[in-house]
TORSEMAR-389948 format. One record per residue (C-alpha): residue in three letters; y, x, z. Coordinates in steps of 0.2 Angstrom, whole numbers, padded with zeros to 4 digits, always signed. Each point is the difference from the previous one (the first is absolute). Last residue first. Layout:
% TORSEMAR-389948
ALAYXZ...
//
This chain:
% TORSEMAR-389948
UNK+0112-0086-0134UNK+0007-0010-0015UNK+0012+0017-0003UNK-0011+0005-0016UNK+0005-0017-0009UNK+0017+0008-0002UNK-0007+0015-0012UNK-0005-0014-0013UNK+0018-0003-0004UNK+0003-0019-0002UNK+0002-0008-0017UNK+0004-0019+0003UNK+0021+0002+0000UNK+0003+0019+0001UNK-0009+0015+0007UNK+0006+0017+0006UNK-0010+0016+0000UNK-0010-0006-0016UNK-0014+0009-0008UNK-0015-0011+0008UNK+0006-0017-0003UNK-0007-0015+0009UNK+0004-0014-0012UNK+0001-0018+0010UNK-0007-0018-0001UNK+0004-0014+0011UNK+0005-0013-0012UNK-0015+0006-0013UNK+0005-0007-0018UNK+0000+0018-0006UNK-0011+0012+0012UNK-0008+0010-0014UNK+0016+0000-0012UNK+0012+0007+0013UNK+0004+0015-0009UNK-0003+0018+0006UNK+0013+0011-0005UNK+0004+0007+0018UNK-0020+0004+0002UNK-0014-0011+0003UNK-0010-0010+0014UNK+0000-0019-0002UNK+0001-0010+0016UNK-0003-0019+0003UNK+0004-0008+0016UNK-0007-0016+0006UNK-0018+0005+0009UNK+0009+0013+0012UNK+0000+0013-0014UNK-0007-0004-0019UNK-0004+0016-0009UNK+0000+0008-0017UNK+0008-0016-0010UNK-0005-0016-0006UNK-0017+0004+0001UNK-0001+0000+0018UNK-0009+0012+0013UNK+0003-0002+0019UNK+0011+0006+0015UNK+0002-0008+0016UNK+0013+0009+0012UNK-0010+0012+0013UNK+0013+0015-0001UNK-0014+0010-0007UNK-0003-0012-0013UNK+0018+0000-0007UNK+0000+0019+0002UNK-0016+0004-0009UNK+0002-0012-0015UNK+0017+0007-0002UNK-0005+0018+0000UNK-0017-0004-0012UNK+0012-0009-0012UNK+0012+0014+0000UNK-0015+0012-0003UNK-0007-0008-0015UNK+0017-0001-0008UNK+0004+0017+0004UNK-0016+0005-0008UNK-0008+0014+0010UNK+0003+0019-0003UNK-0012+0010+0009UNK-0013-0014+0001UNK-0016+0006+0007UNK-0003-0008+0016UNK+0013+0008+0010UNK+0014-0006-0012UNK-0005-0018+0001UNK-0004+0001+0018UNK+0018+0004+0004UNK+0004-0017-0009UNK-0008-0011+0014UNK-0017-0009+0001UNK-0005+0003-0017UNK+0001-0017-0010UNK-0012-0012-0007UNK+0005-0016-0010UNK-0006-0017-0002UNK-0013+0001+0015UNK-0019-0004-0003UNK-0007-0016+0009UNK-0015-0002+0010UNK+0007+0011+0014UNK+0014-0013+0000UNK+0018+0000+0001UNK+0009-0014-0008UNK-0002-0008-0018UNK+0018-0008-0001UNK+0010+0014+0008UNK-0008+0012-0011UNK-0006+0017+0009UNK+0007+0018-0001UNK-0013+0010+0008UNK+0007+0017+0008UNK-0008+0016+0001UNK-0005+0014+0012UNK+0004-0008+0016UNK-0019-0001+0005UNK-0001-0019+0000UNK+0006+0001-0019UNK-0012+0012-0004UNK-0014-0009+0008UNK+0005-0016-0009UNK-0002+0009-0016UNK-0017+0005+0005UNK-0005-0018+0004UNK+0008-0004-0017UNK-0013+0012-0009UNK-0015-0005+0011UNK+0002-0018-0005UNK+0002+0004-0018UNK-0016+0012+0000UNK-0001+0019+0000UNK+0000+0013-0013UNK+0017+0006+0001UNK+0004-0001-0018UNK-0010-0018+0000UNK+0010-0005+0015UNK+0016+0004-0007UNK-0005-0009-0017UNK-0004-0016+0010UNK+0015+0002+0011UNK+0013+0002-0013UNK+0014+0004+0013UNK+0018+0000-0004UNK+0006+0019+0008UNK+0018+0002+0003UNK-0003+0013-0001UNK-0010+0009-0012UNK-0008+0018+0004UNK-0001-0005+0019UNK-0011-0015-0004UNK-0013+0011-0008UNK+0001+0013+0013UNK-0002-0013+0014UNK-0016-0008-0008UNK-0007+0018-0002UNK+0003+0002+0019UNK-0007-0016+0004UNK-0016+0004-0011UNK-0002+0016+0009UNK+0001-0009+0016UNK-0013-0012-0006UNK-0012+0013-0004UNK+0003+0007+0017UNK-0006-0017+0008UNK+0011-0011+0008UNK+0000-0005+0019UNK+0015-0010+0001UNK+0013+0007+0013UNK-0008+0017+0003UNK-0004+0002-0018UNK+0018-0005-0005UNK+0010+0012+0011UNK-0012+0017-0003UNK-0001+0004-0019UNK+0011-0013-0006UNK+0015+0001+0012UNK-0002+0018+0003UNK+0000+0004-0019UNK+0017-0010-0001UNK+0008+0010+0014UNK-0006+0015-0007UNK+0010-0004-0017UNK+0014-0006+0010UNK+0000+0018+0007UNK+0000+0007-0017UNK+0015-0010-0004UNK+0010+0006+0016UNK-0005+0018-0001UNK+0017+0007-0003UNK+0009-0013+0010UNK-0010+0003+0017UNK+0009-0006+0015UNK+0013-0013-0009UNK-0014-0006-0011UNK-0010-0005+0015UNK+0011-0016+0001UNK-0011-0008-0015UNK+0007-0011-0014UNK+0015+0011-0006UNK-0006+0014-0010UNK+0000-0005-0019UNK+0009-0017+0000UNK+0012+0006+0014UNK+0007+0014-0010UNK+0004-0012-0015UNK+0008-0012+0013UNK+0011+0014+0007UNK+0006+0005-0017UNK+0003-0019-0005UNK+0010-0002+0017UNK+0013+0013-0004UNK+0014-0004+0012UNK-0010-0006+0014UNK+0014-0002+0013UNK+0015-0009-0010UNK-0015-0007-0011UNK-0007-0011+0014UNK+0016-0010+0000UNK+0000-0003-0018UNK-0018-0004+0000UNK+0003-0012+0014UNK+0014-0009-0009UNK-0009-0002-0018UNK-0018-0004+0011UNK+0006-0014+0008UNK-0010-0016-0004UNK-0016+0008-0006UNK+0000+0015+0011UNK+0007-0010+0017UNK-0014-0014-0004UNK-0014+0013+0000UNK+0007+0008+0017UNK+0008+0017+0002UNK-0002+0016+0012UNK+0015+0009+0003UNK+0004+0018-0006UNK-0003+0016+0010UNK+0001+0015-0012UNK-0009+0014+0009UNK-0006+0008-0016UNK-0019+0002+0002UNK-0003-0012+0015UNK+0014-0012-0003UNK-0001-0002-0020UNK-0019-0002+0001UNK+0003-0015+0013UNK+0010-0010-0013UNK-0011+0005-0014UNK-0014-0007+0010UNK-0013+0010+0009UNK-0018-0005-0003UNK-0007-0014+0010UNK-0003-0004+0019UNK-0009-0015+0003UNK+0001-0010+0018UNK-0015-0009+0007UNK+0002-0007+0019UNK-0014+0000+0011UNK-0011-0012+0012UNK-0002-0016-0012UNK+0001+0012-0017UNK-0015+0011+0007UNK-0015-0006-0011UNK+0009-0007-0014UNK+0009+0017-0001UNK-0014+0011+0003UNK-0004+0001-0019UNK+0018+0004-0002UNK-0003+0014+0011UNK-0014+0008-0011UNK+0008-0003-0016UNK+0015+0008+0005UNK-0009+0017+0005UNK+0015+0010+0008UNK+0000-0007+0017UNK+0014-0007+0011UNK+0000-0007+0019UNK+0013-0003+0013UNK-0009-0007+0016UNK+0008-0008+0016UNK-0009+0005+0016UNK+0004-0016+0011UNK-0017-0009-0001UNK-0013+0013+0000UNK-0015-0011-0001UNK+0004-0012-0015UNK+0012+0011-0010UNK-0012+0017+0003UNK-0015-0010-0004UNK+0007-0007-0016UNK+0005+0017-0005UNK-0017+0007+0004UNK-0008-0014-0011UNK+0011+0004-0015UNK-0003+0018+0003UNK-0019-0001-0005UNK-0001+0019-0006UNK+0017+0009+0002UNK+0006+0006-0016UNK+0009-0016-0003UNK+0013+0003+0014UNK+0007+0013-0009UNK+0014+0000+0012UNK-0001-0009+0017UNK+0017-0001+0010UNK-0003-0006+0019UNK+0014-0007+0010UNK+0000-0003+0019UNK-0009+0015+0008UNK-0001+0001+0019UNK-0015+0011+0003UNK-0010-0016+0000UNK+0006-0005-0018UNK-0005+0018-0007UNK-0018+0000+0008UNK-0001-0017-0008UNK+0005+0005-0016UNK-0011+0015+0000UNK-0015-0011+0005UNK+0005-0011-0013UNK+0001+0012-0014UNK-0018+0008+0004UNK-0002+0019+0005UNK-0012+0012-0008UNK+0005-0002-0020UNK+0017-0006+0007UNK+0006+0018+0003UNK-0003+0004-0017UNK+0016-0008-0005UNK-0002-0012-0014UNK+0008-0013+0014UNK+0016+0007-0002UNK+0009-0004+0018UNK+0017-0001+0005UNK+0003-0003+0019UNK+0014-0010+0010UNK+0006-0002+0018UNK+0009+0018+0000UNK+0006-0005-0019UNK+0010-0013+0007UNK+0002-0014-0014UNK+0012-0004-0015UNK+0006+0018-0008UNK-0014+0011+0004UNK-0014-0011+0000UNK+0006-0009-0017UNK+0002+0017-0007UNK-0017+0005+0003UNK-0008-0016-0008UNK+0013+0000-0015UNK-0005+0019-0003UNK-0018-0005-0002UNK+0004-0015-0010UNK+0010+0010-0014UNK-0005-0005-0016UNK-0013+0014-0004UNK-0014-0012-0003UNK+0002-0017-0001UNK+0006-0015+0013UNK-0007-0010+0014UNK+0010+0002+0016UNK-0009-0008+0015UNK+0008-0009+0015UNK-0005-0002+0018UNK+0007-0009+0014UNK+0016-0006-0009UNK+0016+0003+0009UNK+0010+0013-0009UNK-0006-0008-0017UNK+0002+0010-0017UNK+0015-0004-0010UNK+0012+0014+0003UNK-0014+0015-0002UNK-0005-0009-0017UNK+0015+0005-0010UNK-0007+0019+0003UNK+0008+0011+0012UNK+0011+0015-0004UNK+0009+0011+0013UNK-0015-0002+0012UNK-0010+0016-0002UNK-0016+0003+0008UNK-0005+0018+0004UNK+0003-0003+0019UNK-0012-0016-0002UNK-0014+0010-0008UNK+0000+0012+0014UNK-0001-0011+0013UNK-0014-0011-0009UNK-0010+0017-0002UNK+0003+0003+0019UNK-0005-0016+0004UNK-0017+0001-0008UNK-0004+0016+0006UNK+0003-0007+0018UNK-0012-0014-0004
//
């Protein structure tokens, strides 16, 4: 136990608090337990340690990573009980999916150690999502996505600009853009930088190897996280890698399920299952038709990589700007928790009513003609006009 405390204090002393993710302000200060979902590399461990440092009494708190060798010999509940009876009040548990049977142990801690608050995260999104239904009555669930443009600007360039709501972007984009441009005089330059290196916070610590680290992250997800959560075979892992490669070479990808299944040597049902795995693991995003709905029996209308950094890391040295722009908008809107779906009359329909068409400053309104709530989202405009809204402004949704 002493070694665990030493590690915790060492990590806490090295934790910086000059930047916190947008989720930091939203997580409950009163709930007895919460879990942070999110892909690898989004900053969950840092958030746990920052929460202790800024919100709690560090002397009555403890951070534990459950992949520590200590837990090969000692149980989680036993450790929590020892900490609790020594006066502990707050227990942060990281990499929780690495501990066998963690769900039951969490239930036991909540039920039999009242007063001990739990703050939990893990890298296997699939594993944690499986536990959501089982623990939802006892635990609050949050999602920590990749960085927004707003967060990247603060983290990388110390530019602090307010978060925007969807109605503000749609109805006040000209005034807001003019105001932001007084502090952000080259928004398209920052936007281009973000597209390549802005998704994951670890860019700041290792800019030279950023794309290589993303490649390693993808490999970890497919080789370790998916088998832990789904018990898939090595053969299926190889098929998923090939499927991801196919998707990454042509995003947004319009899936021909029969041909894809034939190319991969698998069945239609198994292929759709693999597409689900990739999305659940935060490697891809599936765009669904609002009329058909989401179902494991249906195929998505389009498939995107989960963020634009992945587009660069998975082999597209010079991705098409139009494809990146679509991916960026989809990423920001979905990460902000706003409903977004496929439409034939534009690129996206947002909040079930607003039609969006992505393009440059010369883009006409033919695709959204007749749509009373239709907008052009321009990827090469610093300042919009009329129903043309700069794409970079959507990066301030969270």
